[in-house]
N, C-alpha and C positions, 0 to 999 in steps of 0.2 A: 531153591533155595533160600533164597530171602528170608521163605514164612519160616524155616528153619530154625534161621536165626533169633527170630524178632521173637517167638515162640520161646525160645533158651533164656533170651535177656528175658522174659515178662518172666516165668520160671525162678531163673533167677533171681528177679527182684521179690516177687512174694515167697520166695520158701527162706530167705536173708533177712526177712521185714523186723524180727527179733533182736538182730545184730543190730543192723541200722540204727535201731534208738536208742543205743550201748553207747557210752563215751568212750571206752575202748576199743573200740571195733569203726572202724572207716575203711568203708569197702570202693574201691573207683568204679566209674560210669563203666555202662557193656558188662556186668559178671555174668557170665552161662553157666548156671547151673539145673539142677535136678532135683535138688531135695537132701544130697548125702555131701552136705558141709557143715559140721559140728565145729562152732567155736566156742573156747571151757578156757575158765582161771580170771586174776584181776589184771594181768598185765593186759598190751597194748596188742591188737595186729590190726597190721596193715595192706592193704589192697590197692595195684595199680590198677591200672587203668585195662581194658579189655582182658583181665584172669578168666581165665577158663574151670571152672572148678567141677565141671558134667564128671562123676564119679562112674564108673560102667558097672562096676561091683564091690567094693569098696567105698566106705565112706574116709571121704577128708578128715584128716582132724586135726588141728592145731590148737596145743594147749601149751596156758600158759601158768606157771607155779608160784611167780613173784610177783607184787604190783610194778617193778622197776622192769621187767622181762619184755621183749617185743621181738614180736617175727611179723619180718617187710617181706612179703609178696611182688615183682615184679610185674612192671606189666608185659602182658599177652604172655605170662607164663600157665601151666597147663598144670595143672591136678590131675592124679589120676588114681585117689583111694591111696596119699602118703599120710603118715602120720607125722607132725613135729610138734616135739617139747621144746619149749622153751624156758629155763630162768632167767636169763639173761639176754641174748639178741640171736635170733639164726634170721641169716639176709637169703633170700633167693633173687638171682636176678633177671631182667627180665628175658622174658622167650626161653626159660626154659622147662621143661617139664620132667617129669618129675609122677614114674609109674608106684606102685605099691611098696613105697619107700617106708623109713624111719629113721628122723631125721633127731639129733639130741646134742644139745649143748651142756649138759649134763649129764650122769649116770645119776640113778637111783641107792647106789654103796660108792664107800667109799673104793677106791683103788686101793690104799693100804689095809690091809689084813687083823693090823689092827683099830681101826675105827672104822670096820666094815657096815656097821650099821648106819652109821652116816651117811648122808647126801652125798656125794662126790661133787667139786667148785665146779662152778660152770664156768665155762672157756665157749667162746662168742665162736658160730657156724656160717660162714663165707659162699656159698655158692654159685659161682660167678655167668654172667650173661652165658644165652643158648648155651645152657648144659644138661643135658639126657641125664635119667637118672633111670636105672628099671628098675625091675621090680622085689620087691625081698630085699633090697641092698639095705643096710645097718652104716647112718654118716654118725661117729662118734667124737664127743665134743672136740673142740680149739683146730677141725677139719677146713680147710681154703681148698676148693676147686675151683680149677682155671677154666676163664671163659673155653666157648667152646669144646669142652671134652666132653667126652661117654664115659657111664660108669655099666658095666653087664650087669647082670641079672645075677644075686646070691651075694654081689658082693661084699666086707667088710673093710668100710672104709676105716683103719686108724689114722695115716699120717694124709698131709696135704700132698692133690692132683696138679699138676701141672698146666697148663693153658695148652688143648690143642688136639688132647691122649684119647686114645680109647684105655680106660683100664678096667681089671675083674680080678676075682677070686678073694681070697680068704686069706691073709689079709690082701686086702687088694693093691696091684703094683701095676704098672705103665705093662701093657702088655706089644702098642705100636702108635707112632704116631698118627696123628689123619693130614693126610692132603691141605697142606696152609693154601692151596687155592680154593678151599669150598668154608673156609671157617666165614662168621658172619647168619644172617639173615637169607637161609636156602629157603624157605616158603612157594618163591613167586620159580623158583625155576624149576 
């Protein structure tokens, strides 16, 4: 098993060489990858240590639309085909797992019918530590997702999600609380 991790780390390094020379991209040590990571835009993208960006199907896309935009991915996060678009700030906490979801801190159009042709105002998105987000989930501007929560497949998240819950649906709502004895990093159990 050690050789597989070493090969994935080497592939993660080789496939991200073009980003490593960029002033706006900081990739933490021991990145796992397979060449399905695309970073674009004038803003800053920061990865913590031990991020796993090995995507099985879709490409991971991290896009900044303004020079002051920041996308921060915490340590031990797992990206599996997600798209993150930031005009201001998107933070993904440590130990998070993101499926093929879309996270945006702004909409490409204004919510006001009178100003529909103009982009919406950016509002930061914060995803707390140890959050799992399923496939085809949409997380909209200004949302905060509390630590240890799970957002189910196909959910559309308009409002904040509290810590330690399972949420799902359109619009996403809390379905139930998680067992408080199972919070934290449960990978070794």
